[in-house]
FILOZA-657535 format. One record per residue (C-alpha): x, z, y. Coordinates in steps of 0.2 Angstrom, whole numbers, padded with zeros to 4 digits, always signed. Layout:
N
XZY
...
// end
This chain:
654
+0072-0127-0102
+0091-0127-0103
+0101-0122-0118
+0103-0103-0120
+0119-0096-0128
+0119-0090-0146
+0112-0073-0147
+0102-0072-0131
+0084-0069-0130
+0069-0078-0122
+0055-0070-0112
+0038-0074-0118
+0029-0086-0106
+0017-0078-0094
+0003-0089-0099
+0005-0083-0118
+0003-0064-0113
-0014-0057-0109
-0014-0039-0103
-0028-0028-0108
-0022-0011-0104
-0031+0005-0099
-0018+0009-0086
-0011-0008-0080
-0027-0018-0080
-0033-0009-0065
-0017-0013-0056
-0018-0031-0061
-0036-0032-0055
-0031-0022-0039
-0018-0036-0035
-0030-0050-0040
-0046-0044-0031
-0039-0033-0017
-0020-0035-0014
-0019-0054-0013
-0034-0056-0002
-0029-0041+0009
-0011-0049+0011
-0019-0066+0015
-0028-0057+0029
-0012-0049+0035
-0002-0065+0035
-0015-0072+0046
-0015-0057+0058
-0032-0051+0054
-0028-0033+0049
-0035-0022+0063
-0021-0009+0070
-0008-0017+0059
+0008-0024+0064
+0006-0043+0066
+0014-0054+0053
+0014-0071+0062
+0019-0079+0046
+0005-0092+0044
+0005-0095+0063
+0023-0100+0062
+0021-0113+0049
+0006-0120+0059
+0017-0122+0074
+0031-0129+0064
+0019-0142+0056
+0013-0147+0073
-0005-0140+0070
-0003-0127+0085
+0007-0124+0100
+0017-0109+0103
+0033-0099+0100
+0040-0091+0084
+0034-0073+0080
+0041-0060+0069
+0057-0058+0060
+0069-0073+0057
+0065-0072+0038
+0046-0071+0041
+0044-0087+0030
+0048-0077+0014
+0032-0066+0016
+0022-0082+0013
+0033-0088-0001
+0031-0071-0010
+0012-0072-0008
+0012-0089-0015
+0022-0083-0030
+0010-0069-0033
-0004-0081-0032
+0005-0092-0046
+0007-0077-0057
-0011-0071-0055
-0017-0089-0058
-0007-0089-0074
-0017-0074-0080
-0034-0080-0074
-0039-0096-0066
-0048-0093-0049
-0053-0110-0040
-0056-0102-0023
-0039-0094-0023
-0031-0110-0030
-0039-0120-0016
-0032-0108-0003
-0015-0109-0010
-0016-0128-0011
-0020-0128+0008
-0005-0116+0011
+0006-0128+0001
+0000-0143+0012
+0004-0133+0027
+0022-0128+0020
+0025-0146+0016
+0019-0152+0033
+0032-0140+0040
+0046-0147+0030
+0058-0160+0038
+0061-0177+0032
+0079-0172+0025
+0071-0158+0015
+0076-0144+0026
+0062-0130+0029
+0063-0115+0040
+0050-0111+0054
+0062-0100+0064
+0075-0114+0066
+0062-0127+0067
+0053-0119+0082
+0066-0108+0091
+0083-0114+0088
+0082-0132+0080
+0100-0136+0083
+0108-0121+0075
+0104-0124+0056
+0116-0116+0044
+0126-0108+0058
+0122-0090+0056
+0120-0086+0037
+0127-0069+0040
+0111-0063+0049
+0098-0076+0048
+0092-0077+0030
+0090-0096+0029
+0095-0097+0011
+0086-0081+0007
+0070-0089+0013
+0073-0105+0004
+0076-0095-0012
+0059-0086-0011
+0050-0103-0008
+0059-0110-0023
+0053-0095-0033
+0035-0098-0027
+0036-0116-0032
+0041-0113-0049
+0028-0100-0052
+0014-0111-0045
+0020-0126-0055
+0021-0115-0071
+0003-0109-0068
-0006-0125-0062
+0005-0139-0067
+0004-0145-0049
+0021-0152-0042
+0018-0154-0023
+0027-0138-0018
+0040-0140-0033
+0044-0157-0028
+0046-0152-0010
+0058-0137-0015
+0068-0149-0026
+0070-0159-0010
+0075-0144-0001
+0087-0139-0015
+0095-0156-0014
+0097-0154+0004
+0106-0138+0002
+0117-0146-0012
+0122-0159+0001
+0128-0146+0014
+0136-0133+0003
+0151-0134-0009
+0169-0135-0010
+0170-0153-0006
+0177-0158+0011
+0164-0158+0025
+0153-0145+0016
+0150-0127+0020
+0160-0117+0009
+0150-0101+0011
+0134-0091+0005
+0120-0082+0013
+0120-0064+0020
+0105-0059+0009
+0106-0065-0009
+0091-0073-0017
+0095-0092-0018
+0106-0089-0033
+0092-0082-0045
+0080-0095-0037
+0091-0110-0041
+0092-0104-0060
+0073-0104-0060
+0073-0121-0053
+0085-0127-0066
+0074-0119-0080
+0059-0130-0075
+0068-0146-0071
+0083-0145-0083
+0094-0152-0068
+0111-0145-0070
+0115-0148-0051
+0104-0133-0047
+0113-0121-0060
+0130-0127-0053
+0124-0124-0036
+0119-0106-0040
+0136-0103-0048
+0144-0110-0033
+0136-0097-0022
+0141-0083-0034
+0159-0089-0036
+0162-0090-0018
+0156-0073-0013
+0170-0062-0009
+0184-0074-0009
+0197-0076+0005
+0197-0081+0019
+0181-0071+0023
+0167-0084+0026
+0157-0073+0037
+0172-0070+0049
+0175-0089+0049
+0157-0092+0053
+0156-0079+0067
+0172-0087+0075
+0163-0105+0075
+0148-0098+0084
+0158-0089+0097
+0154-0072+0090
+0136-0072+0096
+0124-0062+0087
+0106-0067+0082
+0100-0049+0084
+0108-0044+0101
+0109-0061+0109
+0127-0056+0114
+0145-0057+0108
+0148-0044+0095
+0164-0040+0085
+0168-0049+0069
+0159-0044+0053
+0170-0029+0047
+0160-0022+0032
+0160-0035+0019
+0154-0022+0006
+0137-0022+0014
+0135-0040+0008
+0144-0037-0008
+0157-0049-0001
+0172-0038-0001
+0180-0045-0018
+0175-0059-0030
+0160-0053-0040
+0169-0053-0056
+0181-0040-0049
+0167-0028-0042
+0166-0012-0051
+0154-0001-0040
+0137-0005-0033
+0140-0005-0014
+0131-0011+0002
+0113-0016+0005
+0104-0011-0012
+0091-0026-0012
+0105-0039-0009
+0115-0031-0023
+0103-0031-0037
+0096-0048-0032
+0114-0054-0035
+0117-0045-0051
+0101-0053-0057
+0108-0070-0054
+0124-0065-0062
+0115-0060-0078
+0105-0077-0077
+0120-0087-0076
+0128-0078-0091
+0114-0084-0101
+0117-0102-0098
+0136-0102-0096
+0142-0089-0108
+0154-0082-0094
+0161-0067-0102
+0169-0061-0086
+0153-0062-0077
+0145-0052-0091
+0158-0038-0090
+0155-0037-0072
+0136-0035-0075
+0139-0021-0087
+0151-0012-0075
+0140-0013-0061
+0125-0008-0071
+0134+0007-0078
+0140+0013-0060
+0123+0010-0052
+0112+0018-0066
+0123+0033-0070
+0130+0037-0053
+0118+0031-0039
+0101+0029-0046
+0087+0042-0041
+0077+0050-0055
+0062+0039-0050
+0072+0023-0053
+0075+0021-0034
+0091+0015-0027
+0098+0015-0009
+0104+0032-0003
+0104+0029+0016
+0093+0021+0028
+0109+0015+0038
+0110-0002+0030
+0097+0002+0017
+0112+0004+0006
+0122+0013-0008
+0134+0026-0001
+0145+0034-0014
+0144+0041-0032
+0132+0055-0034
+0126+0055-0016
+0108+0056-0019
+0099+0065-0005
+0081+0068-0007
+0074+0069+0011
+0083+0055+0020
+0085+0043+0006
+0079+0025+0006
+0075+0019-0011
+0066+0004-0005
+0052-0003-0015
+0060-0020-0015
+0076-0012-0022
+0067-0005-0037
+0060-0022-0040
+0077-0030-0040
+0083-0017-0052
+0068-0022-0064
+0074-0040-0062
+0091-0035-0066
+0086-0025-0081
+0075-0039-0088
+0089-0051-0087
+0101-0039-0096
+0088-0038-0110
+0088-0056-0112
+0107-0055-0115
+0108-0039-0125
+0095-0029-0134
+0099-0011-0128
+0086+0001-0125
+0094+0008-0109
+0090-0008-0100
+0071-0006-0104
+0072+0013-0101
+0077+0010-0083
+0065-0005-0081
+0052+0007-0086
+0057+0022-0075
+0057+0010-0060
+0041+0002-0064
+0031+0018-0068
+0038+0028-0053
+0046+0020-0038
+0037+0004-0039
+0019+0009-0041
+0021+0023-0029
+0025+0009-0016
+0007+0004-0015
-0009+0015-0012
-0023+0017-0025
-0034+0005-0013
-0020-0009-0013
-0021-0009+0006
-0007+0003+0011
+0012+0003+0007
+0028+0013+0007
+0044+0004+0012
+0054+0019+0009
+0051+0031-0006
+0058+0048-0003
+0059+0062-0016
+0056+0075-0003
+0044+0074+0012
+0040+0086+0027
+0028+0077+0039
+0034+0087+0054
+0052+0081+0051
+0046+0063+0049
+0038+0064+0066
+0052+0074+0075
+0068+0072+0067
+0077+0055+0072
+0086+0055+0056
+0070+0056+0045
+0058+0044+0055
+0061+0031+0042
+0052+0043+0030
+0033+0041+0031
+0021+0054+0024
+0007+0041+0022
+0007+0023+0017
+0006+0010+0031
-0006-0004+0033
+0008-0017+0035
+0025-0019+0042
+0033-0030+0055
+0047-0032+0041
+0035-0033+0027
+0045-0039+0012
+0039-0025+0001
+0020-0027+0000
+0021-0046-0007
+0035-0041-0018
+0024-0028-0026
+0011-0041-0029
+0022-0053-0037
+0030-0041-0049
+0013-0033-0054
+0006-0051-0056
+0020-0056-0067
+0021-0040-0078
+0017-0050-0094
+0035-0057-0093
+0042-0040-0095
+0034-0034-0111
+0043-0044-0125
+0058-0054-0128
+0062-0065-0144
+0074-0075-0154
+0072-0086-0169
+0066-0072-0181
+0064-0056-0170
+0052-0051-0157
+0057-0036-0146
+0044-0025-0138
+0051-0017-0122
+0036-0010-0113
+0020-0003-0122
+0007-0011-0111
-0009-0016-0120
-0010-0035-0122
-0013-0050-0133
+0002-0062-0135
+0007-0078-0145
+0025-0080-0149
+0033-0095-0158
+0047-0090-0170
+0057-0102-0181
+0045-0100-0196
+0029-0101-0186
+0017-0094-0173
+0013-0075-0172
-0002-0068-0163
+0001-0049-0158
-0013-0037-0152
-0006-0021-0144
-0018-0007-0141
-0010+0006-0130
-0013+0024-0125
+0005+0026-0121
+0006+0033-0103
-0004+0049-0107
-0004+0051-0126
+0011+0041-0132
+0000+0031-0145
+0003+0013-0148
-0005+0001-0162
+0001-0017-0165
-0009-0029-0176
+0001-0043-0182
-0007-0060-0186
+0005-0074-0191
-0002-0091-0194
+0005-0089-0212
+0013-0076-0223
+0031-0076-0215
+0046-0065-0215
+0053-0059-0198
+0058-0043-0188
+0048-0033-0176
+0059-0022-0165
+0051-0008-0155
+0060+0002-0141
+0062+0020-0144
+0060+0027-0126
+0074+0038-0120
+0063+0052-0115
+0055+0054-0132
+0064+0065-0144
+0055+0057-0159
+0044+0042-0163
+0033+0041-0179
+0031+0024-0187
+0017+0020-0198
+0014+0003-0206
-0002-0001-0215
-0005+0018-0216
+0012+0022-0224
+0025+0031-0214
+0042+0024-0214
+0059+0027-0206
+0066+0011-0198
+0084+0007-0194
+0087+0012-0176
+0101+0003-0167
+0105+0004-0147
+0088+0011-0144
+0077-0001-0155
+0069+0002-0171
+0069-0013-0183
+0056-0017-0195
+0059-0032-0206
+0046-0037-0219
+0034-0051-0225
+0020-0050-0212
+0002-0056-0215
-0014-0057-0206
-0020-0040-0201
-0004-0029-0204
-0003-0014-0192
+0011-0004-0185
+0007+0013-0177
+0019+0022-0165
+0017+0040-0159
+0029+0046-0146
+0034+0064-0143
+0025+0068-0126
+0034+0085-0123
+0036+0090-0105
+0054+0090-0101
+0065+0099-0088
+0078+0087-0081
+0094+0092-0073
+0105+0082-0061
+0124+0080-0063
+0134+0094-0055
+0140+0082-0042
+0123+0078-0036
+0124+0092-0023
+0106+0089-0017
+0099+0095-0033
+0110+0110-0037
+0100+0124-0044
+0084+0113-0046
+0075+0104-0060
+0063+0090-0060
+0049+0088-0073
+0045+0072-0084
+0031+0069-0096
+0031+0052-0105
+0037+0038-0093
+0032+0048-0077
+0042+0059-0066
+0032+0073-0057
+0031+0080-0040
+0023+0094-0031
+0011+0091-0016
+0005+0102-0003
-0013+0098-0007
-0011+0107-0023
+0002+0120-0019
+0001+0124-0001
+0014+0123+0012
+0033+0127+0010
+0035+0119-0006
+0054+0122-0005
+0051+0141-0007
+0044+0139-0024
+0054+0143-0039
+0050+0138-0057
+0056+0152-0070
+0067+0145-0084
+0055+0152-0097
+0039+0146-0089
+0027+0138-0101
+0023+0120-0095
+0005+0113-0099
-0001+0096-0098
-0019+0095-0092
-0030+0079-0090
-0038+0079-0073
-0051+0066-0071
-0053+0069-0052
-0036+0062-0047
-0035+0043-0046
-0048+0040-0061
-0038+0053-0071
-0020+0058-0073
-0011+0071-0084
-0005+0085-0072
+0008+0099-0077
+0002+0117-0074
+0012+0133-0075
+0015+0150-0067
+0029+0150-0054
+0035+0162-0040
+0036+0159-0022
+0046+0168-0008
+0035+0179+0002
+0033+0175+0020
+0020+0187+0027
+0033+0202+0028
+0045+0193+0039
+0036+0194+0056
+0046+0186+0070
+0063+0189+0061
+0073+0173+0057
+0087+0181+0047
+0088+0198+0039
+0098+0208+0026
+0084+0213+0015
+0081+0201+0000
+0066+0191-0001
+0051+0197-0010
+0043+0185-0023
+0025+0183-0027
+0017+0175-0043
+0008+0159-0040
+0000+0144-0051
+0007+0127-0047
+0002+0110-0051
+0013+0094-0053
+0007+0077-0052
+0015+0060-0057
+0026+0054-0042
+0016+0038-0041
+0001+0048-0036
+0008+0056-0021
+0001+0052-0004
-0015+0046-0010
-0025+0062-0006
-0022+0073+0010
-0005+0071+0019
+0007+0085+0017
+0023+0091+0010
+0030+0083-0006
+0045+0087-0017
+0051+0080-0034
+0065+0093-0037
+0060+0111-0039
+0071+0126-0037
+0074+0135-0054
+0073+0154-0057
+0085+0159-0071
// end
């Protein structure tokens, strides 16, 4: 691996983290036993009544194994890549010979579809073989390349097998030959960022600085003048991939974060997934280049996105038009996008920032997106998915309002544009990489997910065992087993949602130094030392900034890492007519009947009476209120029972 700058932190390799957690193990097993096999069936078009994928078929045609035309979206190759990447992470946790054999067969197919010069893309191989690298604005060639590179790195790290890795090095060499500032090369970048962060991963396993410099080239070129996308449009005669007709020149560079050079950007703009993938790569590059300008840009963009444009669930992207950010504090609940992939990209960005700076806010946001928006994107059976993650749903509006048809009241089996399902699989499979970071003498705990981990510090190896009852009860116990009696620091995140955390070491309570959201405990550690943490699990009412107009007069509920919502199945119709009194006593109650058990929030509320209205639409008489009991469930639960209304934000009665 390349040299990191002084003061940065390393992630613990996935193979050294074994998750054993009452909450997350079931998700790991769900991905391993259900999601990966199900998605394999989907990639092969064997899911009844689901939109076809065409993904494997495209590779078979490109490899010459079958005859036929290209099917699906221009970026369909990326679904296969993300599936392979998820397989790699899954095999890192637990070897599975049958799954590995299937993956090896897919890799054989992918390599067969690769051209002699290293190029790989089934769309341009099958449908438009003479138009390589002519429409980067629309056609995602480098995006697909990036995902396949990530798959190759994950699979190599898991199995040690180099076939796909060598093929992707060949592809990256091809890209390097065609892109750059030198005469005759393309001085441009992809419409959808992804190649940038993938090349850093390729550098990490090969130590070939060419790949790091190529990633930096793509970051440095974006937003420079003259605008590459306009020049490219002129060269292809203004023809659009999507319409097949001549179209006006690209006029909205903010959509692709190409409006100004990245170091000058101050606000999160444009397509949200593209943005956070780019920010992730920027943070990656800071780690290896010590680029202060790039670091300051990362900090500015983080600050704007998290404090002015992020949903309370960790979702980003306020509008379905372009799946994009809009403007500060514009966070509508019933028309938002908050794509699952965007939250995954936000998690990537937060993880990379934690490798640069030990600041609790990064891990708080990572946790918020992980426990809410991310796992809400997949059903409890692992076979249905949300692309869009709204904070308010009325099924009739989803069906009949053209402006809300992107909002689904139930998860779908698959999508023609199915980037989210395999993205969920690869994130959950790689979760072990997000729990810790470390440097020479400090281990930082960012997530409280039960696990066994081995970390190598300057003074020796340390084996950690974390037993976690964090999600529902806020309890964590860590057993420390260094190979010898050594001195080092254990640093634990103090969650932003917890008003207090109690620390006990070997039965004695202590008050550690807390700095930037982390508690530092430095001592001589020996075999069997134990640290116990108890978080405050008080139910909280959360209020939005006054400029978030959609939430004026409303509150949201949170307990521990979970944001809560009201569903029709528990509270009846017209959830919007419910008001929660400001003095209502909120009670947490474990309900074993919901998804194998969750803590619900129950309380007394009032609801606007409907029975005395008759056929009147408007009247001068004030509304009558009736007392009711309400039940809120964690947001990730919604949509797993009966379809119906849902709302995160609740009107408050003062």
